[in-house]
C-alpha positions as CSV (number, residue, x, y, z in Angstrom):
1,X,0.5,-28.1,-22.2
2,X,0.1,-25.4,-25.2
3,X,0.9,-22.4,-24.8
4,X,-1.1,-19.1,-25.1
5,X,0.4,-16.1,-27.1
6,X,0.7,-13.1,-25.1
7,X,-1.6,-11.0,-27.5
8,X,-4.7,-13.1,-27.4
9,X,-4.5,-13.7,-24.0
10,X,-5.0,-10.2,-24.0
11,X,-7.6,-10.2,-27.0
12,X,-9.6,-12.8,-25.3
13,X,-9.4,-11.5,-21.3
14,X,-11.2,-8.2,-22.6
15,X,-13.1,-9.8,-24.9
16,X,-14.6,-11.8,-22.1
17,X,-14.9,-9.1,-19.8
18,X,-16.5,-7.2,-21.6
19,X,-19.0,-9.4,-22.3
20,X,-22.6,-10.3,-20.9
21,X,-21.9,-13.5,-20.2
22,X,-22.2,-15.0,-16.7
23,X,-18.0,-14.9,-15.7
24,X,-17.5,-18.1,-14.4
25,X,-15.3,-20.6,-14.4
26,X,-16.1,-22.4,-16.7
27,X,-17.0,-20.3,-18.8
28,X,-12.7,-18.6,-18.8
29,X,-11.9,-22.1,-19.4
30,X,-14.1,-22.2,-22.8
31,X,-12.7,-18.8,-23.6
32,X,-9.2,-20.5,-23.4
33,X,-10.3,-24.2,-24.5
34,X,-7.1,-26.1,-24.3
35,X,-4.6,-23.5,-23.6
36,X,-6.2,-23.3,-20.0
37,X,-4.2,-24.5,-17.0
38,X,-1.6,-21.0,-18.0
39,X,-4.3,-19.1,-17.9
40,X,-6.1,-20.9,-15.0
41,X,-2.7,-20.9,-12.5
42,X,-2.2,-17.2,-13.5
43,X,-6.2,-16.2,-13.3
44,X,-6.9,-17.8,-9.8
45,X,-3.5,-17.2,-8.4
46,X,-3.2,-13.5,-9.1
47,X,-5.9,-12.6,-6.1
48,X,-4.3,-14.1,-3.9
49,X,-0.8,-13.0,-4.7
50,X,-2.0,-9.4,-3.7
51,X,-0.7,-8.5,-0.7
52,X,-4.7,-7.8,-0.1
53,X,-6.6,-9.4,2.9
54,X,-8.9,-11.7,1.9
55,X,-10.6,-13.1,4.7
56,X,-9.5,-17.3,3.0
57,X,-11.7,-16.5,0.1
58,X,-8.6,-17.4,-1.9
59,X,-8.5,-20.7,-0.5
60,X,-11.2,-22.1,-2.8
61,X,-8.8,-20.8,-5.5
62,X,-6.1,-22.6,-4.1
63,X,-7.9,-25.7,-4.0
64,X,-8.9,-25.3,-7.2
65,X,-4.8,-25.1,-8.3
66,X,-4.0,-27.9,-6.7
67,X,-6.8,-30.1,-9.0
68,X,-4.9,-29.0,-11.7
69,X,-1.0,-29.0,-11.1
70,X,-2.0,-32.6,-10.3
71,X,-3.3,-32.9,-13.6
72,X,-0.6,-31.6,-15.5
73,X,1.9,-34.0,-12.9
74,X,-0.9,-37.0,-14.3
75,X,0.1,-35.6,-18.1
76,X,-3.1,-34.3,-18.6
77,X,-3.1,-31.9,-22.0
78,X,-7.0,-30.2,-21.4
79,X,-8.4,-29.1,-17.9
80,X,-11.1,-30.8,-15.9
81,X,-12.5,-29.6,-12.6
82,X,-15.8,-30.7,-11.2
83,X,-19.3,-29.2,-12.2
84,X,-20.0,-27.4,-9.1
85,X,-16.8,-25.9,-9.3
86,X,-17.4,-24.5,-13.5
87,X,-20.3,-23.3,-12.2
88,X,-19.2,-21.0,-9.6
89,X,-19.3,-16.7,-10.6
90,X,-15.5,-15.2,-10.0
91,X,-15.2,-12.5,-7.4
92,X,-16.4,-9.1,-8.8
93,X,-12.9,-8.0,-7.1
94,X,-11.0,-10.0,-9.6
95,X,-12.9,-9.0,-12.3
96,X,-13.0,-5.2,-12.3
97,X,-10.0,-5.0,-10.8
98,X,-7.9,-7.6,-10.8
99,X,-8.1,-8.7,-14.4
100,X,-8.0,-5.0,-16.0
101,X,-4.5,-4.8,-14.3
102,X,-3.9,-8.0,-15.5
103,X,-4.4,-7.0,-19.1
104,X,-2.4,-4.0,-18.8
105,X,0.1,-6.2,-16.9
106,X,0.8,-8.7,-20.0
107,X,1.5,-5.7,-21.6
108,X,4.4,-4.8,-20.0
109,X,5.7,-7.8,-19.8
110,X,5.5,-8.3,-22.9
111,X,8.2,-5.8,-24.2
112,X,10.4,-6.9,-21.5
113,X,10.9,-10.9,-22.2
114,X,12.0,-13.3,-24.6
115,X,11.7,-17.1,-25.7
116,X,13.7,-19.0,-23.3
117,X,13.7,-22.7,-23.2
118,X,10.6,-22.8,-25.3
119,X,10.5,-26.7,-26.3
120,X,11.3,-27.8,-22.1
121,X,8.2,-25.8,-20.9
122,X,6.0,-26.8,-23.4
123,X,7.3,-30.2,-22.8
124,X,5.4,-33.6,-21.2
125,X,8.6,-33.6,-19.2
126,X,8.1,-29.4,-18.9
127,X,4.6,-29.9,-17.7
128,X,4.9,-32.5,-15.2
129,X,7.5,-30.7,-13.1
130,X,5.8,-27.8,-13.4
131,X,2.8,-29.8,-12.0
132,X,5.0,-31.2,-9.2
133,X,6.2,-27.0,-8.4
134,X,3.0,-25.3,-8.6
135,X,1.4,-27.8,-6.8
136,X,4.0,-27.2,-4.0
137,X,3.7,-24.0,-4.1
138,X,-0.2,-24.3,-4.0
139,X,0.1,-26.1,-0.8
140,X,1.6,-23.8,1.0
141,X,-0.2,-20.8,0.2
142,X,-3.3,-23.1,1.3
143,X,-1.5,-23.7,4.6
144,X,-0.3,-20.4,5.3
145,X,-2.1,-18.6,8.2
146,X,-5.3,-16.4,7.2
147,X,-4.7,-12.7,7.6
148,X,-0.8,-13.1,7.6
149,X,-0.2,-12.3,4.2
150,X,2.4,-15.0,3.9
151,X,0.6,-16.9,1.2
152,X,1.6,-13.8,-1.1
153,X,4.7,-15.1,-2.0
154,X,4.2,-18.4,-3.5
155,X,1.1,-17.4,-5.0
156,X,3.7,-15.1,-7.0
157,X,5.7,-18.0,-7.5
158,X,2.8,-19.4,-9.1
159,X,1.5,-16.1,-10.9
160,X,5.1,-15.7,-12.5
161,X,5.4,-19.3,-13.7
162,X,2.3,-19.0,-15.5
163,X,3.4,-15.6,-16.8
164,X,6.9,-18.1,-18.0
165,X,4.4,-20.8,-19.8
166,X,2.9,-17.9,-21.4
167,X,5.7,-16.0,-22.9
168,X,7.7,-19.1,-23.1
169,X,10.6,-17.4,-21.2
170,X,12.4,-19.6,-18.5
171,X,13.4,-16.9,-17.1
172,X,10.3,-15.5,-15.4
173,X,10.0,-19.4,-14.4
174,X,13.1,-19.1,-12.7
175,X,12.2,-15.6,-11.0
176,X,8.8,-17.7,-10.0
177,X,11.1,-20.7,-7.8
178,X,12.7,-18.3,-6.4
179,X,9.5,-16.3,-4.6
180,X,7.2,-19.2,-4.4
181,X,10.8,-21.0,-2.4
182,X,11.0,-17.9,0.0
183,X,7.8,-17.7,0.6
184,X,7.4,-21.2,1.6
185,X,10.7,-20.6,4.0
186,X,8.6,-17.6,5.8
187,X,5.5,-19.4,6.1
188,X,7.8,-22.5,7.9
189,X,10.3,-19.9,10.0
190,X,7.0,-17.6,10.9
191,X,4.3,-20.4,11.1
192,X,6.9,-22.4,13.7
193,X,6.9,-19.2,15.6
194,X,3.5,-18.4,15.9
195,X,2.8,-21.8,17.0
196,X,5.7,-21.6,20.1
197,X,4.0,-18.3,20.8
198,X,0.5,-19.7,21.0
């Protein structure tokens, strides 16, 4: 799985956002080409990772991430998505708020990270393991009750793992595993409590 350089991520994102092209998923994949998995995980899950009410719109993103993670588990190197998904326009809030903040965030993270176990993360085995973890976290984010905020931590786990791939820093992966693991525990425990109350 190819890794995106942080400086290139900022540059491509900035140019893509300022262009007059339609802001669809297909255009985003075209902008990053074979480096798309990590970037798509990051961009699609950053919205549900924010502690904001989304009204279930993020379920579409989580479904896409599930499909992408299955592709990684299968050992694919390039992104494939159905045409109907590729033509979906990204939400305005993602384009005007989340993505500009992400560009600033990558600058901050770049200063505090360094390459750790980069070869392991970019190997076929590393890609398959990453795919399995992302699949698990995105399933639990999807299953979290609407308006509960319980999808935040599993989604944040995916975001951190994506950043770990981009910055080649396995420490970020460990932090992502911890955040996602706590999120899964909360979904199970609080979901069980809510079910019993109903």
